[in-house]
C-alpha positions in Angstrom: -1.6 -11.4 -4.7 -3.7 -8.8 -7.4 -7.2 -7.4 -6.2 -10.3 -6.9 -8.4 -14.1 -6.3 -8.4 -13.5 -3.2 -6.6 -16.9 -1.5 -5.5 -16.9 1.3 -3.5 -19.6 1.5 -0.9 -19.1 4.3 2.0 -21.5 3.6 4.5 -20.4 4.3 7.4 -16.5 2.7 8.1 -17.4 0.3 5.2 -15.5 1.5 2.1 -15.9 -1.3 -0.3 -15.7 -5.1 -1.1 -13.3 -6.7 -3.3 -12.1 -10.3 -4.6 -8.6 -11.1 -4.0 -6.7 -13.4 -6.2 -3.5 -15.8 -4.8 -2.5 -17.0 -8.4 -0.2 -19.1 -7.1 -2.4 -21.4 -5.4 -5.6 -21.3 -7.6 -7.5 -19.2 -5.3 -10.1 -16.6 -5.2 -11.8 -15.4 -2.2 -14.9 -13.0 -3.5 -16.6 -10.4 -1.5 -14.0 -9.0 1.0 -14.9 -6.0 2.7 -12.0 -3.0 3.5 -13.1 -0.8 6.6 -12.1 2.2 7.8 -12.3 4.2 11.1 -10.0 7.0 13.1 -7.3 6.4 10.1 -7.1 2.7 10.6 -7.9 0.8 7.8 -8.5 -3.2 7.9 -10.0 -5.9 5.7 -12.5 -8.9 6.3 -13.3 -11.8 4.9 -16.9 -13.2 3.9 -18.9 -13.5 6.5 -22.1 -14.6 7.8 -24.0 -12.9 10.3 -25.7 -15.0 12.9 -27.7 -14.1 16.5 -26.7 -15.7 20.1 -29.4 -17.5 22.2 -29.2 -13.7 23.6 -30.0 -11.8 20.8 -26.5 -10.7 20.2 -25.6 -10.3 16.5 -21.9 -12.1 15.3 -20.5 -12.8 12.4 -18.2 -16.2 11.5 -16.1 -15.3 9.3 -16.1 -17.9 6.0 -12.4 -18.0 5.9 -9.4 -17.3 8.2 -5.9 -16.7 8.9 -3.4 -17.0 11.7 -3.3 -14.1 13.4 0.5 -13.7 12.2 -0.3 -13.7 8.7 -3.1 -11.4 8.6 -2.0 -7.9 9.2 0.6 -9.5 6.4 -2.8 -9.8 4.0 -4.1 -6.7 5.4 -1.3 -4.7 4.4 -0.8 -6.2 1.2 -4.6 -5.8 0.4 -4.7 -2.5 1.5 -1.7 -1.1 -0.6 -3.5 -2.6 -4.0 -6.4 -1.5 -3.2 -4.9 2.1 -2.4 -5.6 3.9 -6.2 -9.1 2.2 -6.1 -10.2 3.6 -3.1 -9.7 7.3 -4.0 -13.1 7.0 -6.2 -16.3 8.3 -4.3 -19.0 6.2 -4.1 -21.9 6.7 -6.3 -24.8 8.2 -4.8 -27.3 5.4 -5.3 -25.1 3.2 -3.2 -24.1 4.9 -0.6 -27.7 6.0 -0.1 -29.9 2.8 -0.9 -27.0 0.0 -1.4 -28.1 -0.7 -5.0 -27.0 0.6 -8.4 -30.3 2.3 -9.8 
């Protein structure tokens, strides 16, 4: 497994986005997100936001893993991202969400 295209964001508990590649399968999942809150880190797959009939906003992942495999995947991603996550987000990205 490989991670690439790290983009440090630093907005709330969202730390950044990245792509993850699994060469054995020829598969790349783009725009995964890594979050951190109260010392806990987790990875989120690309998703779409939708609104329920009651007006509640929810997210639906485009990719899913079984409950047994997701922790293993997250642990490996976070291990590979650790050196990249040490860099602070640029002020433009943190404040406005755009690089200019």
